[in-house]
GULUMNU-756610 format. One record per residue: residue number from 0; residue in one letter; x, y, z of N, C-alpha, C, O, CB in turn. Coordinates in pm, 1 decimal, padded with zeros to 6 digits. Glycine has a CB too. Layout:
! GULUMNU-756610
<NUM A <X Y Z> <X Y Z> <X Y Z> <X Y Z> <X Y Z>> ...
END
This chain:
! GULUMNU-756610
<0 M <-00466.3 -02562.4 -03597.7> <-00420.9 -02639.4 -03505.7> <-00413.4 -02786.6 -03525.6> <-00507.9 -02864.1 -03540.7> <-00487.0 -02612.9 -03407.0>> <1 A <-00282.4 -02813.7 -03523.2> <-00293.9 -02983.8 -03482.3> <-00320.2 -03079.1 -03353.9> <-00243.8 -03076.5 -03257.4> <-00181.7 -03031.3 -03508.8>> <2 T <-00417.0 -03150.7 -03358.9> <-00426.6 -03202.4 -03235.2> <-00327.8 -03312.9 -03195.6> <-00345.5 -03405.7 -03274.6> <-00553.2 -03245.4 -03222.3>> <3 T <-00246.9 -03338.3 -03121.6> <-00172.2 -03418.5 -03053.8> <-00212.2 -03547.9 -02995.2> <-00309.5 -03552.1 -02920.0> <-00131.9 -03352.6 -02971.9>> <4 Y <-00142.2 -03657.5 -03025.0> <-00181.8 -03773.7 -02975.8> <-00083.3 -03866.7 -02896.8> <00021.1 -03876.2 -02961.2> <-00230.7 -03836.0 -03078.7>> <5 G <-00079.6 -03932.6 -02789.9> <-00008.2 -03972.0 -02712.2> <-00082.4 -04098.8 -02635.3> <-00199.9 -04128.6 -02656.6> <00032.7 -03860.2 -02639.8>> <6 T <-00008.8 -04158.4 -02556.7> <-00107.9 -04267.3 -02479.3> <-00185.0 -04192.1 -02364.7> <-00264.9 -04253.9 -02294.4> <-00015.9 -04401.4 -02405.0>> <7 G <-00164.3 -04079.2 -02349.3> <-00258.5 -03997.7 -02232.4> <-00216.8 -04066.2 -02098.7> <-00301.4 -04067.1 -02009.3> <-00444.7 -04016.3 -02256.0>> <8 T <-00107.0 -04118.1 -02077.7> <-00080.5 -04193.7 -01942.8> <00052.8 -04148.3 -01904.2> <00126.7 -04090.4 -01983.9> <-00084.8 -04360.0 -01952.7>> <9 V <00083.7 -04172.7 -01787.1> <00222.4 -04166.4 -01718.7> <00242.7 -04289.4 -01718.1> <00170.3 -04381.0 -01679.0> <00241.0 -04103.9 -01580.0>> <10 L <00386.9 -04290.2 -01781.5> <00460.3 -04426.7 -01778.7> <00571.1 -04427.2 -01704.9> <00652.5 -04335.8 -01718.0> <00500.8 -04474.2 -01905.0>> <11 L <00592.1 -04532.9 -01613.7> <00727.2 -04547.0 -01540.3> <00813.2 -04672.4 -01589.8> <00755.7 -04776.2 -01622.6> <00699.9 -04562.8 -01380.1>> <12 T <00949.2 -04660.6 -01594.2> <01016.1 -04728.7 -01643.7> <01073.0 -04814.6 -01513.9> <01103.4 -04776.0 -01401.0> <01099.6 -04653.8 -01731.0>> <13 F <01075.8 -04966.6 -01583.4> <01120.7 -05070.2 -01466.2> <01252.3 -05128.2 -01535.0> <01239.3 -05195.9 -01637.0> <00993.9 -05205.6 -01426.6>> <14 D <01361.9 -05106.6 -01488.9> <01473.3 -05166.8 -01548.7> <01474.2 -05332.9 -01477.1> <01448.7 -05364.0 -01360.8> <01619.0 -05064.5 -01513.9>> <15 L <01507.1 -05407.9 -01575.3> <01500.7 -05546.9 -01570.0> <01640.3 -05597.4 -01531.0> <01735.9 -05521.9 -01548.5> <01451.6 -05604.4 -01703.0>> <16 N <01660.8 -05734.9 -01473.1> <01789.5 -05767.7 -01439.2> <01887.2 -05808.5 -01545.1> <02007.1 -05819.6 -01519.5> <01781.5 -05863.0 -01350.9>> <17 D <01824.8 -05836.5 -01693.0> <01900.8 -05824.1 -01817.4> <01947.6 -05741.0 -01868.5> <02025.4 -05755.3 -01962.8> <01862.2 -05850.8 -01893.8>> <18 G <01909.5 -05621.6 -01815.5> <01990.6 -05516.1 -01880.7> <01849.8 -05444.8 -01963.2> <01846.9 -05322.8 -01978.8> <02136.4 -05587.2 -01993.4>> <19 S <01770.2 -05506.2 -01998.2> <01624.3 -05445.8 -02057.5> <01513.3 -05368.3 -01966.1> <01520.0 -05358.7 -01843.5> <01542.5 -05569.5 -02113.9>> <20 A <01444.9 -05332.8 -02020.9> <01332.1 -05231.1 -01947.8> <01202.4 -05282.4 -02005.3> <01183.5 -05342.9 -02110.8> <01350.4 -05052.6 -01985.6>> <21 V <01119.4 -05245.1 -01914.0> <00974.2 -05229.1 -01939.6> <00901.7 -05096.8 -01887.2> <00926.5 -05046.9 -01777.4> <00906.2 -05346.7 -01877.2>> <22 R <00818.2 -05050.7 -01969.6> <00749.5 -04925.1 -01930.3> <00599.2 -04956.7 -01931.8> <00537.3 -04998.5 -02029.6> <00785.7 -04801.6 -02029.7>> <23 I <00547.9 -04930.2 -01806.8> <00405.8 -04964.4 -01742.5> <00348.3 -04812.5 -01729.3> <00413.5 -04715.0 -01692.0> <00415.7 -05055.5 -01575.9>> <24 A <00220.4 -04814.3 -01765.8> <00136.8 -04710.1 -01752.5> <00079.1 -04719.2 -01628.0> <00020.5 -04820.9 -01590.9> <00044.2 -04702.2 -01851.6>> <25 V <00093.6 -04603.9 -01549.6> <00065.8 -04594.3 -01419.2> <-00061.4 -04519.3 -01363.2> <-00141.1 -04555.9 -01276.8> <00172.7 -04541.8 -01370.4>> <26 E <-00056.4 -04393.5 -01444.6> <-00168.7 -04313.2 -01445.7> <-00205.2 -04278.7 -01581.6> <-00136.2 -04313.0 -01677.6> <-00149.5 -04197.7 -01367.4>> <27 R <-00345.8 -04190.3 -01595.2> <-00368.3 -04121.6 -01698.4> <-00368.6 -03983.0 -01662.0> <-00382.7 -03942.1 -01546.7> <-00478.9 -04162.5 -01758.8>> <28 W <-00349.0 -03895.6 -01787.6> <-00336.5 -03772.8 -01815.2> <-00496.9 -03705.9 -01809.1> <-00584.4 -03764.6 -01872.8> <-00258.0 -03764.6 -01953.9>> <29 L <-00522.7 -03614.5 -01751.3> <-00654.5 -03531.9 -01747.5> <-00658.9 -03399.5 -01779.3> <-00579.9 -03321.1 -01726.8> <-00708.7 -03532.0 -01628.6>> <30 T <-00756.4 -03357.2 -01873.3> <-00738.5 -03205.0 -01868.5> <-00795.7 -03132.6 -01742.7> <-00848.4 -03191.2 -01648.1> <-00807.0 -03142.9 -01992.1>> <31 P <-00778.9 -03000.7 -01753.2> <-00810.4 -02921.0 -01609.2> <-00930.4 -02955.9 -01572.3> <-00940.9 -02962.0 -01449.8> <-00809.8 -02763.1 -01609.4>> <32 D <-01054.3 -02989.0 -01648.6> <-01166.4 -02994.8 -01643.6> <-01183.6 -03162.5 -01623.4> <-01291.2 -03217.9 -01646.3> <-01225.0 -02920.1 -01760.7>> <33 G <-01082.3 -03224.2 -01584.8> <-01122.9 -03378.6 -01562.0> <-01127.4 -03463.7 -01686.6> <-01124.2 -03585.8 -01672.0> <-01267.0 -03390.1 -01497.8>> <34 D <-01132.9 -03422.2 -01783.2> <-01153.4 -03507.4 -01909.3> <-01013.2 -03590.3 -01937.6> <-00898.2 -03550.1 -01920.3> <-01193.9 -03404.5 -02045.2>> <35 L <-01059.7 -03722.0 -01987.8> <-00965.7 -03783.3 -02042.4> <-00909.3 -03766.6 -02155.1> <-00981.3 -03744.6 -02252.5> <-00988.5 -03870.9 -02041.8>> <36 I <-00744.7 -03773.8 -02172.5> <-00709.1 -03742.4 -02296.5> <-00703.7 -03856.0 -02388.0> <-00723.4 -03849.0 -02509.3> <-00593.1 -03678.3 -02292.9>> <37 F <-00670.1 -03981.6 -02308.4> <-00665.5 -04077.4 -02392.1> <-00771.3 -04099.1 -02511.3> <-00892.5 -04084.5 -02495.3> <-00661.8 -04175.0 -02315.6>> <38 G <-00711.7 -04135.0 -02630.8> <-00785.1 -04184.1 -02736.3> <-00858.2 -04058.8 -02821.7> <-00904.6 -04063.7 -02935.6> <-00888.7 -04288.1 -02675.5>> <39 K <-00853.1 -03946.5 -02730.0> <-00873.4 -03801.7 -02802.0> <-00802.2 -03709.6 -02861.6> <-00835.0 -03633.0 -02952.2> <-00911.8 -03732.2 -02739.6>> <40 G <-00669.1 -03725.1 -02787.4> <-00595.5 -03607.5 -02819.5> <-00616.2 -03496.3 -02753.2> <-00717.1 -03482.2 -02684.2> <-00608.7 -03576.3 -02935.5>> <41 I <-00508.1 -03387.1 -02767.3> <-00539.5 -03249.2 -02711.7> <-00503.8 -03152.0 -02793.4> <-00384.2 -03136.3 -02818.1> <-00479.7 -03220.1 -02589.5>> <42 A <-00602.8 -03067.7 -02851.0> <-00559.8 -02922.8 -02930.2> <-00496.6 -02834.4 -02844.2> <-00538.8 -02800.3 -02733.7> <-00683.0 -02837.5 -02990.4>> <43 P <-00360.8 -02786.6 -02915.3> <-00294.3 -02710.0 -02840.4> <-00344.9 -02545.9 -02802.7> <-00434.9 -02514.4 -02880.7> <-00174.3 -02718.5 -02904.3>> <44 T <-00322.0 -02468.6 -02735.5> <-00403.8 -02342.7 -02713.6> <-00279.6 -02253.2 -02784.7> <-00310.3 -02146.5 -02838.0> <-00453.7 -02301.5 -02529.0>> <45 V <-00173.5 -02286.8 -02784.9> <-00075.6 -02205.4 -02866.6> <-00003.5 -02295.4 -02946.7> <00052.2 -02388.8 -02888.9> <00021.9 -02121.8 -02784.2>> <46 Q <00007.5 -02284.0 -03085.1> <00032.9 -02332.8 -03202.9> <00212.0 -02297.6 -03199.8> <00252.9 -02183.0 -03181.0> <-00072.7 -02256.1 -03327.5>> <47 V <00286.0 -02391.5 -03217.0> <00439.6 -02351.0 -03254.7> <00480.7 -02455.4 -03322.6> <00461.2 -02565.4 -03270.9> <00543.5 -02323.2 -03136.1>> <48 A <00549.7 -02448.4 -03458.7> <00596.9 -02550.3 -03527.5> <00732.7 -02590.5 -03499.7> <00811.0 -02507.7 -03453.0> <00582.8 -02524.4 -03651.1>> <49 L <00761.6 -02685.1 -03518.8> <00897.4 -02748.4 -03478.6> <00976.9 -02737.1 -03612.3> <00930.3 -02787.6 -03714.5> <00884.8 -02914.8 -03421.7>> <50 P <01076.8 -02682.3 -03612.8> <01166.6 -02684.2 -03752.2> <01176.0 -02836.9 -03792.9> <01195.2 -02918.4 -03702.6> <01336.0 -02616.5 -03729.6>> <51 A <01165.1 -02874.6 -03906.8> <01212.3 -02997.5 -03968.0> <01352.6 -03050.2 -03921.5> <01360.7 -03172.1 -03906.2> <01215.2 -02976.0 -04113.9>> <52 T <01466.8 -02972.2 -03896.6> <01566.2 -03023.8 -03868.7> <01577.3 -03043.4 -03714.9> <01682.7 -03089.8 -03671.4> <01659.7 -02955.2 -03928.1>> <53 A <01460.3 -03006.4 -03615.1> <01494.2 -03001.1 -03493.1> <01433.7 -03154.3 -03460.4> <01356.8 -03222.6 -03528.1> <01436.2 -02865.9 -03413.2>> <54 T <01501.8 -03184.8 -03321.8> <01458.5 -03305.6 -03266.5> <01423.0 -03235.6 -03117.3> <01496.8 -03172.1 -03041.9> <01580.8 -03438.4 -03273.2>> <55 P <01265.2 -03276.2 -03103.1> <01239.7 -03224.8 -02959.0> <01306.3 -03293.4 -02823.3> <01323.8 -03415.1 -02817.7> <01091.1 -03234.7 -02940.7>> <56 L <01334.6 -03222.5 -02736.8> <01435.4 -03270.0 -02638.0> <01334.5 -03373.9 -02544.1> <01212.2 -03365.4 -02533.2> <01513.4 -03127.4 -02543.7>> <57 E <01416.1 -03463.5 -02487.2> <01361.9 -03552.9 -02385.4> <01401.6 -03492.0 -02251.6> <01507.5 -03430.9 -02237.1> <01415.6 -03702.3 -02401.3>> <58 P <01304.4 -03512.7 -02145.3> <01326.7 -03465.3 -02022.9> <01492.6 -03453.5 -01972.0> <01543.5 -03352.5 -01923.4> <01244.1 -03556.5 -01936.6>> <59 Q <01550.3 -03564.5 -01993.4> <01695.4 -03586.6 -01899.8> <01755.1 -03467.6 -02001.3> <01804.6 -03370.3 -01944.5> <01797.3 -03782.0 -01900.1>> <60 Q <01754.1 -03468.4 -02125.1> <01847.9 -03374.8 -02211.4> <01826.2 -03239.6 -02171.4> <01924.0 -03168.3 -02149.3> <01823.0 -03383.8 -02367.9>> <61 L <01676.2 -03182.5 -02155.8> <01671.7 -03054.2 -02115.0> <01738.8 -03035.5 -01959.1> <01796.6 -02930.6 -01930.8> <01520.8 -03011.5 -02125.4>> <62 A <01727.0 -03136.2 -01870.0> <01756.5 -03107.8 -01729.3> <01948.7 -03104.8 -01717.6> <02021.8 -03076.3 -01622.8> <01669.9 -03248.9 -01624.4>> <63 A <01981.6 -03150.0 -01867.3> <02141.5 -03150.2 -01847.6> <02181.3 -03017.2 -01897.0> <02302.9 -03001.3 -01886.0> <02226.1 -03272.7 -01933.7>> <64 L <02108.6 -02899.5 -01956.4> <02152.8 -02784.0 -01994.4> <02166.0 -02711.2 -01902.0> <02110.8 -02729.4 -01793.5> <02092.5 -02731.0 -02075.7>> <65 T <02259.0 -02594.2 -01935.7> <02285.9 -02492.4 -01847.9> <02175.2 -02391.4 -01875.0> <02093.4 -02408.8 -01965.3> <02428.7 -02436.8 -01864.8>> <66 P <02174.7 -02275.8 -01787.2> <02049.9 -02171.3 -01832.4> <02116.2 -02108.4 -01972.3> <02048.1 -02054.2 -02059.4> <02011.8 -02026.6 -01696.3>> <67 E <02264.7 -02125.4 -01978.7> <02307.3 -02017.5 -02109.3> <02257.0 -02092.0 -02226.8> <02228.4 -02039.0 -02334.2> <02489.5 -01983.3 -02133.2>> <68 Q <02246.9 -02230.1 -02197.6> <02229.7 -02317.3 -02341.3> <02100.9 -02331.6 -02372.6> <02074.1 -02357.1 -02490.0> <02285.7 -02463.9 -02342.0>> <69 V <01993.9 -02318.4 -02275.2> <01844.2 -02316.4 -02311.6> <01796.0 -02239.2 -02422.3> <01719.0 -02290.1 -02503.7> <01770.2 -02270.7 -02205.8>> <70 P <01845.5 -02088.4 -02434.6> <01794.3 -02026.2 -02516.1> <01857.0 -02054.6 -02666.6> <01815.6 -02004.1 -02770.9> <01799.2 -01900.9 -02466.7>> <71 T <01965.8 -02146.7 -02652.8> <01998.6 -02196.7 -02795.9> <01976.8 -02301.2 -02874.8> <02019.2 -02314.7 -02989.6> <02093.2 -02201.7 -02808.3>> <72 M <01887.5 -02402.1 -02792.5> <01834.1 -02504.1 -02844.9> <01727.3 -02507.4 -02972.8> <01672.3 -02402.2 -03005.5> <01786.5 -02553.0 -02743.1>> <73 E <01709.6 -02586.2 -03018.1> <01648.3 -02598.6 -03149.3> <01510.5 -02628.9 -03142.9> <01448.1 -02623.2 -03248.8> <01711.5 -02696.9 -03228.2>> <74 D <01432.4 -02669.6 -03007.2> <01320.6 -02730.8 -02986.2> <01236.9 -02592.4 -02974.1> <01235.5 -02540.7 -02862.4> <01323.7 -02837.9 -02860.9>> <75 T <01174.7 -02535.0 -03067.7> <01109.9 -02409.6 -03054.6> <00974.1 -02430.6 -02960.9> <00919.8 -02339.1 -02898.9> <01076.5 -02352.0 -03205.0>> <76 Q <00933.2 -02559.1 -02962.6> <00829.9 -02575.3 -02886.1> <00849.3 -02581.2 -02729.0> <00783.0 -02506.6 -02656.9> <00773.1 -02684.5 -02932.9>> <77 M <00911.3 -02641.6 -02693.9> <00980.5 -02632.4 -02565.8> <01003.7 -02471.3 -02522.7> <00936.4 -02426.3 -02430.0> <01125.2 -02714.1 -02580.1>> <78 L <01108.2 -02379.5 -02597.9> <01132.3 -02238.6 -02571.0> <01010.2 -02178.7 -02560.8> <00992.9 -02095.5 -02471.7> <01213.1 -02170.4 -02669.9>> <79 K <00913.3 -02209.4 -02644.7> <00772.6 -02145.6 -02629.4> <00685.6 -02173.4 -02502.5> <00596.9 -02100.3 -02458.4> <00690.0 -02190.7 -02744.5>> <80 G <00726.7 -02288.9 -02454.2> <00638.8 -02333.9 -02317.8> <00742.1 -02287.2 -02215.3> <00694.2 -02283.9 -02102.0> <00597.1 -02519.2 -02299.0>> <81 I <00873.6 -02249.2 -02223.1> <00941.1 -02217.0 -02107.2> <00891.5 -02051.3 -02091.5> <00846.6 -02002.1 -01987.9> <01115.1 -02248.6 -02124.3>> <82 Q <00911.0 -01984.0 -02214.2> <00856.3 -01839.8 -02208.5> <00691.1 -01816.1 -02148.5> <00653.9 -01727.8 -02071.2> <00864.9 -01784.2 -02369.0>> <83 I <00632.0 -01894.4 -02193.5> <00491.2 -01902.9 -02158.6> <00496.6 -01908.7 -01990.0> <00433.8 -01820.2 -01932.0> <00415.6 -02044.1 -02235.0>> <84 L <00560.3 -01997.1 -01917.6> <00564.0 -02027.5 -01774.0> <00611.3 -01932.3 -01719.0> <00559.5 -01886.1 -01617.4> <00630.0 -02134.5 -01732.7>> <85 Q <00754.8 -01866.0 -01790.9> <00832.6 -01721.3 -01728.1> <00718.6 -01619.5 -01715.8> <00710.5 -01571.8 -01602.6> <00965.2 -01646.9 -01841.4>> <86 A <00635.7 -01578.1 -01797.1> <00542.6 -01491.5 -01833.5> <00429.4 -01494.6 -01717.2> <00371.3 -01397.8 -01668.3> <00492.9 -01527.7 -01975.7>> <87 A <00414.3 -01629.6 -01686.9> <00307.7 -01643.1 -01576.8> <00374.6 -01639.5 -01428.4> <00308.8 -01649.8 -01324.9> <00224.9 -01787.8 -01597.5>> <88 G <00502.9 -01624.9 -01433.9> <00561.1 -01614.6 -01297.4> <00605.4 -01751.6 -01235.0> <00613.7 -01773.8 -01114.2> <00457.6 -01548.9 -01204.5>> <89 V <00631.8 -01837.1 -01333.0> <00672.9 -01974.7 -01273.7> <00812.5 -01986.6 -01314.4> <00842.3 -01977.2 -01433.5> <00583.9 -02104.5 -01327.0>> <90 Q <00907.4 -02008.2 -01216.5> <01046.6 -02016.2 -01202.5> <01095.8 -02159.6 -01216.6> <01215.9 -02184.9 -01207.0> <01086.6 -01958.6 -01072.9>> 
END
């Protein structure tokens, strides 16, 4: 399994008057046990390879998809996550 790394923070984007934007960390991500992820990463419980030709979807791209388009997307990691949530009864 590959440990993933990121900032371990929730970022908010603030648009500036000149058309640029700044992202500021406003919260930290924690594991369900309350452990900080920052600087340590997190190992996945389900490992799913992303094809080399696929680009992970951004949240706004996923939100723009119709239900019919979701099963055809190349982001295999997102698809697996959706399958896991559906199996758990999350709609």
